[in-house]
PQR file of N, CA, C, O and H, with PARSE charges and radii, in Angstrom:
ATOM      1  N   UNK A   1       0.827  -1.190   0.000 -0.4000 1.5000
ATOM      2  CA  UNK A   1       0.000   0.000   0.000 -0.0000 2.0000
ATOM      3  C   UNK A   1       0.873   1.257   0.000  0.5500 1.7000
ATOM      4  O   UNK A   1       0.524   2.257  -0.627 -0.5500 1.4000
ATOM      5  N   UNK A   2       2.004   1.206   0.701 -0.4000 1.5000
ATOM      6  CA  UNK A   2       2.884   2.367   0.778 -0.0000 2.0000
ATOM      7  C   UNK A   2       3.340   2.787  -0.619  0.5500 1.7000
ATOM      8  O   UNK A   2       3.330   3.974  -0.945 -0.5500 1.4000
ATOM      9  H   UNK A   2       2.288   0.394   1.211  0.4000 1.0000
ATOM     10  N   UNK A   3       3.737   1.824  -1.438 -0.4000 1.5000
ATOM     11  CA  UNK A   3       4.193   2.141  -2.790 -0.0000 2.0000
ATOM     12  C   UNK A   3       3.090   2.778  -3.625  0.5500 1.7000
ATOM     13  O   UNK A   3       3.351   3.685  -4.415 -0.5500 1.4000
ATOM     14  H   UNK A   3       3.745   0.859  -1.173  0.4000 1.0000
ATOM     15  N   UNK A   4       1.861   2.306  -3.452 -0.4000 1.5000
ATOM     16  CA  UNK A   4       0.734   2.855  -4.193 -0.0000 2.0000
ATOM     17  C   UNK A   4       0.484   4.301  -3.810  0.5500 1.7000
ATOM     18  O   UNK A   4       0.299   5.150  -4.682 -0.5500 1.4000
ATOM     19  H   UNK A   4       1.649   1.568  -2.810  0.4000 1.0000
ATOM     20  N   UNK A   5       0.478   4.590  -2.522 -0.4000 1.5000
ATOM     21  CA  UNK A   5       0.219   5.952  -2.063 -0.0000 2.0000
ATOM     22  C   UNK A   5       1.345   6.882  -2.507  0.5500 1.7000
ATOM     23  O   UNK A   5       1.086   7.998  -2.957 -0.5500 1.4000
ATOM     24  H   UNK A   5       0.629   3.900  -1.814  0.4000 1.0000
ATOM     25  N   UNK A   6       2.592   6.431  -2.384 -0.4000 1.5000
ATOM     26  CA  UNK A   6       3.706   7.256  -2.825 -0.0000 2.0000
ATOM     27  C   UNK A   6       3.653   7.506  -4.333  0.5500 1.7000
ATOM     28  O   UNK A   6       4.009   8.590  -4.794 -0.5500 1.4000
ATOM     29  H   UNK A   6       2.803   5.524  -2.019  0.4000 1.0000
ATOM     30  N   UNK A   7       3.216   6.523  -5.091 -0.4000 1.5000
ATOM     31  CA  UNK A   7       3.070   6.697  -6.532 -0.0000 2.0000
ATOM     32  C   UNK A   7       1.999   7.734  -6.845  0.5500 1.7000
ATOM     33  O   UNK A   7       2.181   8.569  -7.731 -0.5500 1.4000
ATOM     34  H   UNK A   7       2.927   5.642  -4.716  0.4000 1.0000
ATOM     35  N   UNK A   8       0.895   7.685  -6.130 -0.4000 1.5000
ATOM     36  CA  UNK A   8      -0.180   8.671  -6.329 -0.0000 2.0000
ATOM     37  C   UNK A   8       0.323  10.069  -5.989  0.5500 1.7000
ATOM     38  O   UNK A   8       0.018  11.028  -6.698 -0.5500 1.4000
ATOM     39  H   UNK A   8       0.747   7.006  -5.411  0.4000 1.0000
ATOM     40  N   UNK A   9       1.091  10.191  -4.912 -0.4000 1.5000
ATOM     41  CA  UNK A   9       1.649  11.490  -4.534 -0.0000 2.0000
ATOM     42  C   UNK A   9       2.580  12.007  -5.622  0.5500 1.7000
ATOM     43  O   UNK A   9       2.516  13.181  -5.987 -0.5500 1.4000
ATOM     44  H   UNK A   9       1.339   9.412  -4.336  0.4000 1.0000
ATOM     45  N   UNK A  10       3.455  11.128  -6.151 -0.4000 1.5000
ATOM     46  CA  UNK A  10       4.372  11.547  -7.214 -0.0000 2.0000
ATOM     47  C   UNK A  10       3.614  12.020  -8.450  0.5500 1.7000
ATOM     48  O   UNK A  10       3.983  13.023  -9.061 -0.5500 1.4000
ATOM     49  H   UNK A  10       3.507  10.174  -5.855  0.4000 1.0000
ATOM     50  N   UNK A  11       2.559  11.301  -8.819 -0.4000 1.5000
ATOM     51  CA  UNK A  11       1.772  11.713  -9.993 -0.0000 2.0000
ATOM     52  C   UNK A  11       1.054  13.033  -9.732  0.5500 1.7000
ATOM     53  O   UNK A  11       0.968  13.882 -10.619 -0.5500 1.4000
ATOM     54  H   UNK A  11       2.260  10.486  -8.323  0.4000 1.0000
ATOM     55  N   UNK A  12       0.546  13.203  -8.531 -0.4000 1.5000
ATOM     56  CA  UNK A  12      -0.102  14.478  -8.189 -0.0000 2.0000
ATOM     57  C   UNK A  12       0.871  15.637  -8.263  0.5500 1.7000
ATOM     58  O   UNK A  12       0.532  16.710  -8.762 -0.5500 1.4000
ATOM     59  H   UNK A  12       0.616  12.513  -7.811  0.4000 1.0000
ATOM     60  N   UNK A  13       2.091  15.421  -7.763 -0.4000 1.5000
ATOM     61  CA  UNK A  13       3.114  16.467  -7.836 -0.0000 2.0000
ATOM     62  C   UNK A  13       3.486  16.768  -9.285  0.5500 1.7000
ATOM     63  O   UNK A  13       3.716  17.923  -9.646 -0.5500 1.4000
ATOM     64  H   UNK A  13       2.366  14.549  -7.357  0.4000 1.0000
ATOM     65  N   UNK A  14       3.545  15.733 -10.108 -0.4000 1.5000
ATOM     66  CA  UNK A  14       3.862  15.930 -11.523 -0.0000 2.0000
ATOM     67  C   UNK A  14       2.785  16.756 -12.214  0.5500 1.7000
ATOM     68  O   UNK A  14       3.094  17.655 -12.996 -0.5500 1.4000
ATOM     69  H   UNK A  14       3.359  14.795  -9.815  0.4000 1.0000
ATOM     70  N   UNK A  15       1.530  16.454 -11.927 -0.4000 1.5000
ATOM     71  CA  UNK A  15       0.422  17.207 -12.523 -0.0000 2.0000
ATOM     72  C   UNK A  15       0.443  18.653 -12.054  0.5500 1.7000
ATOM     73  O   UNK A  15       0.323  19.574 -12.863 -0.5500 1.4000
ATOM     74  H   UNK A  15       1.280  15.724 -11.291  0.4000 1.0000
ATOM     75  N   UNK A  16       0.595  18.856 -10.745 -0.4000 1.5000
ATOM     76  CA  UNK A  16       0.637  20.219 -10.203 -0.0000 2.0000
ATOM     77  C   UNK A  16       1.830  20.977 -10.776  0.5500 1.7000
ATOM     78  O   UNK A  16       1.710  22.151 -11.126 -0.5500 1.4000
ATOM     79  H   UNK A  16       0.692  18.108 -10.088  0.4000 1.0000
ATOM     80  N   UNK A  17       2.979  20.313 -10.874 -0.4000 1.5000
ATOM     81  CA  UNK A  17       4.156  20.947 -11.446 -0.0000 2.0000
ATOM     82  C   UNK A  17       3.954  21.322 -12.902  0.5500 1.7000
ATOM     83  O   UNK A  17       4.373  22.395 -13.336 -0.5500 1.4000
ATOM     84  H   UNK A  17       3.077  19.359 -10.590  0.4000 1.0000
ATOM     85  N   UNK A  18       3.317  20.447 -13.653 -0.4000 1.5000
ATOM     86  CA  UNK A  18       3.028  20.748 -15.057 -0.0000 2.0000
ATOM     87  C   UNK A  18       2.161  21.982 -15.208  0.5500 1.7000
ATOM     88  O   UNK A  18       2.375  22.803 -16.100 -0.5500 1.4000
ATOM     89  H   UNK A  18       2.977  19.575 -13.300  0.4000 1.0000
ATOM     90  N   UNK A  19       1.189  22.102 -14.335 -0.4000 1.5000
ATOM     91  CA  UNK A  19       0.318  23.281 -14.369 -0.0000 2.0000
ATOM     92  C   UNK A  19       1.113  24.544 -14.046  0.5500 1.7000
ATOM     93  O   UNK A  19       0.968  25.566 -14.716 -0.5500 1.4000
ATOM     94  H   UNK A  19       1.015  21.435 -13.611  0.4000 1.0000
ATOM     95  N   UNK A  20       1.961  24.464 -13.008 -0.4000 1.5000
ATOM     96  CA  UNK A  20       2.753  25.634 -12.613 -0.0000 2.0000
ATOM     97  C   UNK A  20       3.764  26.039 -13.680  0.5500 1.7000
ATOM     98  O   UNK A  20       4.020  27.227 -13.873 -0.5500 1.4000
ATOM     99  H   UNK A  20       2.079  23.633 -12.464  0.4000 1.0000
ATOM    100  N   UNK A  21       4.343  25.051 -14.380 -0.4000 1.5000
ATOM    101  CA  UNK A  21       5.276  25.358 -15.460 -0.0000 2.0000
ATOM    102  C   UNK A  21       4.525  25.984 -16.629  0.5500 1.7000
ATOM    103  O   UNK A  21       4.994  26.963 -17.210 -0.5500 1.4000
ATOM    104  H   UNK A  21       4.134  24.086 -14.224  0.4000 1.0000
ATOM    105  N   UNK A  22       3.375  25.437 -16.979 -0.4000 1.5000
ATOM    106  CA  UNK A  22       2.588  25.950 -18.097 -0.0000 2.0000
ATOM    107  C   UNK A  22       2.173  27.394 -17.862  0.5500 1.7000
ATOM    108  O   UNK A  22       2.187  28.205 -18.788 -0.5500 1.4000
ATOM    109  H   UNK A  22       2.994  24.642 -16.507  0.4000 1.0000
ATOM    110  N   UNK A  23       1.805  27.717 -16.633 -0.4000 1.5000
ATOM    111  CA  UNK A  23       1.389  29.083 -16.309 -0.0000 2.0000
ATOM    112  C   UNK A  23       2.583  30.021 -16.120  0.5500 1.7000
ATOM    113  O   UNK A  23       2.401  31.232 -15.994 -0.5500 1.4000
ATOM    114  H   UNK A  23       1.793  27.058 -15.881  0.4000 1.0000
ATOM    115  N   UNK A  24       3.797  29.475 -16.099 -0.4000 1.5000
ATOM    116  CA  UNK A  24       4.982  30.298 -16.000 -0.0000 2.0000
ATOM    117  C   UNK A  24       5.411  30.650 -14.588  0.5500 1.7000
ATOM    118  O   UNK A  24       6.271  31.512 -14.410 -0.5500 1.4000
ATOM    119  H   UNK A  24       3.945  28.491 -16.202  0.4000 1.0000
ATOM    120  N   UNK A  25       4.836  30.007 -13.575 -0.4000 1.5000
ATOM    121  CA  UNK A  25       5.189  30.306 -12.191 -0.0000 2.0000
ATOM    122  C   UNK A  25       6.514  29.674 -11.768  0.5500 1.7000
ATOM    123  O   UNK A  25       7.237  30.239 -10.947 -0.5500 1.4000
ATOM    124  H   UNK A  25       4.137  29.306 -13.719  0.4000 1.0000
ATOM    125  N   UNK A  26       6.834  28.511 -12.323 -0.4000 1.5000
ATOM    126  CA  UNK A  26       8.054  27.790 -11.969 -0.0000 2.0000
ATOM    127  C   UNK A  26       8.728  27.268 -13.224  0.5500 1.7000
ATOM    128  O   UNK A  26       8.087  27.073 -14.257 -0.5500 1.4000
ATOM    129  H   UNK A  26       6.247  28.053 -12.990  0.4000 1.0000
ATOM    130  N   UNK A  27      10.041  27.044 -13.117 -0.4000 1.5000
ATOM    131  CA  UNK A  27      10.773  26.409 -14.202 -0.0000 2.0000
ATOM    132  C   UNK A  27      10.695  24.898 -14.058  0.5500 1.7000
ATOM    133  O   UNK A  27      10.395  24.389 -12.978 -0.5500 1.4000
ATOM    134  H   UNK A  27      10.561  27.203 -12.278  0.4000 1.0000
ATOM    135  N   UNK A  28      10.959  24.190 -15.127 -0.4000 1.5000
ATOM    136  CA  UNK A  28      10.839  22.732 -15.081 -0.0000 2.0000
ATOM    137  C   UNK A  28      11.861  22.093 -14.147  0.5500 1.7000
ATOM    138  O   UNK A  28      11.558  21.085 -13.509 -0.5500 1.4000
ATOM    139  H   UNK A  28      11.202  24.604 -16.005  0.4000 1.0000
ATOM    140  N   UNK A  29      13.076  22.664 -14.052 -0.4000 1.5000
ATOM    141  CA  UNK A  29      14.073  22.104 -13.138 -0.0000 2.0000
ATOM    142  C   UNK A  29      13.634  22.254 -11.688  0.5500 1.7000
ATOM    143  O   UNK A  29      13.874  21.374 -10.861 -0.5500 1.4000
ATOM    144  H   UNK A  29      13.321  23.483 -14.571  0.4000 1.0000
ATOM    145  N   UNK A  30      12.990  23.374 -11.393 -0.4000 1.5000
ATOM    146  CA  UNK A  30      12.498  23.623 -10.033 -0.0000 2.0000
ATOM    147  C   UNK A  30      11.429  22.612  -9.652  0.5500 1.7000
ATOM    148  O   UNK A  30      11.417  22.100  -8.533 -0.5500 1.4000
ATOM    149  H   UNK A  30      12.795  24.088 -12.065  0.4000 1.0000
ATOM    150  N   UNK A  31      10.542  22.330 -10.579 -0.4000 1.5000
ATOM    151  CA  UNK A  31       9.467  21.375 -10.317 -0.0000 2.0000
ATOM    152  C   UNK A  31      10.036  19.983 -10.072  0.5500 1.7000
ATOM    153  O   UNK A  31       9.573  19.277  -9.176 -0.5500 1.4000
ATOM    154  H   UNK A  31      10.553  22.746 -11.489  0.4000 1.0000
ATOM    155  N   UNK A  32      11.025  19.582 -10.851 -0.4000 1.5000
ATOM    156  CA  UNK A  32      11.641  18.265 -10.666 -0.0000 2.0000
ATOM    157  C   UNK A  32      12.274  18.180  -9.280  0.5500 1.7000
ATOM    158  O   UNK A  32      12.105  17.185  -8.576 -0.5500 1.4000
ATOM    159  H   UNK A  32      11.401  20.156 -11.579  0.4000 1.0000
ATOM    160  N   UNK A  33      13.003  19.225  -8.891 -0.4000 1.5000
ATOM    161  CA  UNK A  33      13.658  19.232  -7.586 -0.0000 2.0000
ATOM    162  C   UNK A  33      12.641  19.221  -6.451  0.5500 1.7000
ATOM    163  O   UNK A  33      12.798  18.468  -5.489 -0.5500 1.4000
ATOM    164  H   UNK A  33      13.140  20.034  -9.463  0.4000 1.0000
ATOM    165  N   UNK A  34      11.611  20.040  -6.551 -0.4000 1.5000
ATOM    166  CA  UNK A  34      10.584  20.088  -5.502 -0.0000 2.0000
ATOM    167  C   UNK A  34       9.823  18.770  -5.400  0.5500 1.7000
ATOM    168  O   UNK A  34       9.564  18.284  -4.299 -0.5500 1.4000
ATOM    169  H   UNK A  34      11.484  20.651  -7.332  0.4000 1.0000
ATOM    170  N   UNK A  35       9.468  18.198  -6.533 -0.4000 1.5000
ATOM    171  CA  UNK A  35       8.734  16.928  -6.524 -0.0000 2.0000
ATOM    172  C   UNK A  35       9.558  15.823  -5.879  0.5500 1.7000
ATOM    173  O   UNK A  35       9.048  15.048  -5.070 -0.5500 1.4000
ATOM    174  H   UNK A  35       9.678  18.593  -7.428  0.4000 1.0000
ATOM    175  N   UNK A  36      10.824  15.756  -6.237 -0.4000 1.5000
ATOM    176  CA  UNK A  36      11.698  14.747  -5.643 -0.0000 2.0000
ATOM    177  C   UNK A  36      11.862  14.948  -4.144  0.5500 1.7000
ATOM    178  O   UNK A  36      11.856  13.987  -3.374 -0.5500 1.4000
ATOM    179  H   UNK A  36      11.239  16.385  -6.894  0.4000 1.0000
ATOM    180  N   UNK A  37      12.006  16.197  -3.741 -0.4000 1.5000
ATOM    181  CA  UNK A  37      12.150  16.499  -2.326 -0.0000 2.0000
ATOM    182  C   UNK A  37      10.920  16.155  -1.516  0.5500 1.7000
ATOM    183  O   UNK A  37      11.020  15.568  -0.438 -0.5500 1.4000
ATOM    184  H   UNK A  37      12.011  16.977  -4.366  0.4000 1.0000
ATOM    185  N   UNK A  38       9.763  16.519  -2.030 -0.4000 1.5000
ATOM    186  CA  UNK A  38       8.511  16.228  -1.324 -0.0000 2.0000
ATOM    187  C   UNK A  38       8.279  14.721  -1.251  0.5500 1.7000
ATOM    188  O   UNK A  38       7.916  14.203  -0.195 -0.5500 1.4000
ATOM    189  H   UNK A  38       9.682  16.997  -2.905  0.4000 1.0000
ATOM    190  N   UNK A  39       8.484  14.018  -2.355 -0.4000 1.5000
ATOM    191  CA  UNK A  39       8.282  12.571  -2.362 -0.0000 2.0000
ATOM    192  C   UNK A  39       9.250  11.883  -1.384  0.5500 1.7000
ATOM    193  O   UNK A  39       8.865  10.948  -0.684 -0.5500 1.4000
ATOM    194  H   UNK A  39       8.779  14.439  -3.213  0.4000 1.0000
ATOM    195  N   UNK A  40      10.486  12.343  -1.342 -0.4000 1.5000
ATOM    196  CA  UNK A  40      11.463  11.769  -0.405 -0.0000 2.0000
ATOM    197  C   UNK A  40      11.070  12.044   1.040  0.5500 1.7000
ATOM    198  O   UNK A  40      11.170  11.164   1.894 -0.5500 1.4000
ATOM    199  H   UNK A  40      10.799  13.103  -1.911  0.4000 1.0000
ATOM    200  N   UNK A  41      10.626  13.263   1.309 -0.4000 1.5000
ATOM    201  CA  UNK A  41      10.225  13.629   2.661 -0.0000 2.0000
ATOM    202  C   UNK A  41       9.025  12.799   3.124  0.5500 1.7000
ATOM    203  O   UNK A  41       9.005  12.311   4.254 -0.5500 1.4000
ATOM    204  H   UNK A  41      10.544  13.978   0.614  0.4000 1.0000
ATOM    205  N   UNK A  42       8.039  12.639   2.260 -0.4000 1.5000
ATOM    206  CA  UNK A  42       6.861  11.836   2.609 -0.0000 2.0000
ATOM    207  C   UNK A  42       7.269  10.398   2.892  0.5500 1.7000
ATOM    208  O   UNK A  42       6.793   9.799   3.857 -0.5500 1.4000
ATOM    209  H   UNK A  42       8.055  13.035   1.342  0.4000 1.0000
ATOM    210  N   UNK A  43       8.147   9.835   2.062 -0.4000 1.5000
ATOM    211  CA  UNK A  43       8.620   8.473   2.284 -0.0000 2.0000
ATOM    212  C   UNK A  43       9.386   8.341   3.593  0.5500 1.7000
ATOM    213  O   UNK A  43       9.243   7.344   4.300 -0.5500 1.4000
ATOM    214  H   UNK A  43       8.534  10.322   1.279  0.4000 1.0000
ATOM    215  N   UNK A  44      10.197   9.339   3.918 -0.4000 1.5000
ATOM    216  CA  UNK A  44      10.953   9.336   5.165 -0.0000 2.0000
ATOM    217  C   UNK A  44      10.028   9.384   6.377  0.5500 1.7000
ATOM    218  O   UNK A  44      10.195   8.612   7.322 -0.5500 1.4000
ATOM    219  H   UNK A  44      10.314  10.149   3.344  0.4000 1.0000
ATOM    220  N   UNK A  45       9.070  10.277   6.348 -0.4000 1.5000
ATOM    221  CA  UNK A  45       8.119  10.401   7.467 -0.0000 2.0000
ATOM    222  C   UNK A  45       7.298   9.128   7.599  0.5500 1.7000
ATOM    223  O   UNK A  45       7.096   8.628   8.705 -0.5500 1.4000
ATOM    224  H   UNK A  45       8.935  10.903   5.581  0.4000 1.0000
ATOM    225  N   UNK A  46       6.827   8.604   6.480 -0.4000 1.5000
ATOM    226  CA  UNK A  46       6.026   7.385   6.505 -0.0000 2.0000
ATOM    227  C   UNK A  46       6.815   6.234   7.122  0.5500 1.7000
ATOM    228  O   UNK A  46       6.291   5.491   7.951 -0.5500 1.4000
ATOM    229  H   UNK A  46       6.992   9.010   5.581  0.4000 1.0000
ATOM    230  N   UNK A  47       8.081   6.087   6.714 -0.4000 1.5000
ATOM    231  CA  UNK A  47       8.923   5.026   7.262 -0.0000 2.0000
ATOM    232  C   UNK A  47       9.136   5.179   8.762  0.5500 1.7000
ATOM    233  O   UNK A  47       9.113   4.194   9.500 -0.5500 1.4000
ATOM    234  H   UNK A  47       8.507   6.691   6.041  0.4000 1.0000
ATOM    235  N   UNK A  48       9.344   6.415   9.213 -0.4000 1.5000
ATOM    236  CA  UNK A  48       9.540   6.662  10.644 -0.0000 2.0000
ATOM    237  C   UNK A  48       8.282   6.331  11.438  0.5500 1.7000
ATOM    238  O   UNK A  48       8.365   5.738  12.513 -0.5500 1.4000
ATOM    239  H   UNK A  48       9.363   7.215   8.614  0.4000 1.0000
ATOM    240  N   UNK A  49       7.135   6.706  10.923 -0.4000 1.5000
ATOM    241  CA  UNK A  49       5.867   6.402  11.601 -0.0000 2.0000
ATOM    242  C   UNK A  49       5.645   4.896  11.641  0.5500 1.7000
ATOM    243  O   UNK A  49       5.226   4.362  12.668 -0.5500 1.4000
ATOM    244  H   UNK A  49       7.068   7.188  10.049  0.4000 1.0000
ATOM    245  N   UNK A  50       5.920   4.204  10.537 -0.4000 1.5000
ATOM    246  CA  UNK A  50       5.786   2.738  10.509 -0.0000 2.0000
ATOM    247  C   UNK A  50       6.665   2.085  11.571  0.5500 1.7000
ATOM    248  O   UNK A  50       6.213   1.199  12.296 -0.5500 1.4000
ATOM    249  H   UNK A  50       6.261   4.637   9.703  0.4000 1.0000
ATOM    250  N   UNK A  51       7.913   2.521  11.661 -0.4000 1.5000
ATOM    251  CA  UNK A  51       8.829   1.966  12.664 -0.0000 2.0000
ATOM    252  C   UNK A  51       8.339   2.246  14.081  0.5500 1.7000
ATOM    253  O   UNK A  51       8.398   1.373  14.947 -0.5500 1.4000
ATOM    254  H   UNK A  51       8.280   3.241  11.072  0.4000 1.0000
ATOM    255  N   UNK A  52       7.861   3.451  14.315 -0.4000 1.5000
ATOM    256  CA  UNK A  52       7.359   3.825  15.631 -0.0000 2.0000
ATOM    257  C   UNK A  52       6.157   2.961  16.020  0.5500 1.7000
ATOM    258  O   UNK A  52       6.093   2.445  17.136 -0.5500 1.4000
ATOM    259  H   UNK A  52       7.813   4.160  13.612  0.4000 1.0000
ATOM    260  N   UNK A  53       5.214   2.807  15.102 -0.4000 1.5000
ATOM    261  CA  UNK A  53       4.017   2.006  15.393 -0.0000 2.0000
ATOM    262  C   UNK A  53       4.363   0.538  15.595  0.5500 1.7000
ATOM    263  O   UNK A  53       3.774  -0.126  16.447 -0.5500 1.4000
ATOM    264  H   UNK A  53       5.266   3.226  14.196  0.4000 1.0000
ATOM    265  N   UNK A  54       5.318   0.024  14.815 -0.4000 1.5000
ATOM    266  CA  UNK A  54       5.730  -1.378  14.973 -0.0000 2.0000
ATOM    267  C   UNK A  54       6.395  -1.581  16.335  0.5500 1.7000
ATOM    268  O   UNK A  54       6.146  -2.587  16.998 -0.5500 1.4000
ATOM    269  H   UNK A  54       5.797   0.564  14.122  0.4000 1.0000
ATOM    270  N   UNK A  55       7.234  -0.643  16.754 -0.4000 1.5000
ATOM    271  CA  UNK A  55       7.887  -0.764  18.065 -0.0000 2.0000
ATOM    272  C   UNK A  55       6.868  -0.661  19.178  0.5500 1.7000
ATOM    273  O   UNK A  55       6.959  -1.381  20.172 -0.5500 1.4000
ATOM    274  H   UNK A  55       7.437   0.174  16.215  0.4000 1.0000
ATOM    275  N   UNK A  56       5.909   0.216  19.028 -0.4000 1.5000
ATOM    276  CA  UNK A  56       4.861   0.384  20.038 -0.0000 2.0000
ATOM    277  C   UNK A  56       4.023  -0.893  20.149  0.5500 1.7000
ATOM    278  O   UNK A  56       3.678  -1.330  21.247 -0.5500 1.4000
ATOM    279  H   UNK A  56       5.836   0.801  18.220  0.4000 1.0000
ATOM    280  N   UNK A  57       3.702  -1.480  18.996 -0.4000 1.5000
ATOM    281  CA  UNK A  57       2.915  -2.711  18.982 -0.0000 2.0000
ATOM    282  C   UNK A  57       3.705  -3.867  19.602  0.5500 1.7000
ATOM    283  O   UNK A  57       3.147  -4.662  20.359 -0.5500 1.4000
ATOM    284  H   UNK A  57       3.982  -1.125  18.104  0.4000 1.0000
ATOM    285  N   UNK A  58       4.999  -3.965  19.285 -0.4000 1.5000
ATOM    286  CA  UNK A  58       5.831  -5.036  19.834 -0.0000 2.0000
ATOM    287  C   UNK A  58       5.974  -4.887  21.359  0.5500 1.7000
ATOM    288  O   UNK A  58       5.981  -5.880  22.086 -0.5500 1.4000
ATOM    289  H   UNK A  58       5.452  -3.320  18.669  0.4000 1.0000
ATOM    290  N   UNK A  59       6.086  -3.668  21.820 -0.4000 1.5000
ATOM    291  CA  UNK A  59       6.218  -3.414  23.242 -0.0000 2.0000
ATOM    292  C   UNK A  59       4.920  -3.782  23.967  0.5500 1.7000
ATOM    293  O   UNK A  59       4.961  -4.332  25.067 -0.5500 1.4000
ATOM    294  H   UNK A  59       6.080  -2.862  21.229  0.4000 1.0000
ATOM    295  N   UNK A  60       3.776  -3.485  23.360 -0.4000 1.5000
ATOM    296  CA  UNK A  60       2.491  -3.796  23.959 -0.0000 2.0000
ATOM    297  C   UNK A  60       2.254  -5.314  23.996  0.5500 1.7000
ATOM    298  O   UNK A  60       1.604  -5.819  24.910 -0.5500 1.4000
ATOM    299  H   UNK A  60       3.742  -3.038  22.465  0.4000 1.0000
ATOM    300  N   UNK A  61       2.780  -6.032  23.005 -0.4000 1.5000
ATOM    301  CA  UNK A  61       2.594  -7.486  22.935 -0.0000 2.0000
ATOM    302  C   UNK A  61       3.495  -8.210  23.938  0.5500 1.7000
ATOM    303  O   UNK A  61       3.206  -9.342  24.324 -0.5500 1.4000
ATOM    304  H   UNK A  61       3.309  -5.622  22.262  0.4000 1.0000
ATOM    305  N   UNK A  62       4.569  -7.571  24.354 -0.4000 1.5000
ATOM    306  CA  UNK A  62       5.517  -8.232  25.265 -0.0000 2.0000
ATOM    307  C   UNK A  62       5.059  -8.218  26.701  0.5500 1.7000
ATOM    308  O   UNK A  62       5.753  -8.737  27.576 -0.5500 1.4000
ATOM    309  H   UNK A  62       4.804  -6.651  24.040  0.4000 1.0000
TER
END
């Protein structure tokens, strides 16, 4: 499920970036950098939350 959600986020960022480039608000290099950064940050936070919840669950089971 994580891969699916991250894929949807990446596609959403691509669409939003395309709109911003078309309207002239951002350059294409900026959109690529921002999209990569946001996708990486979301993946990092998601992984940290998963680890935290797994540790909490393991501690409760012990």
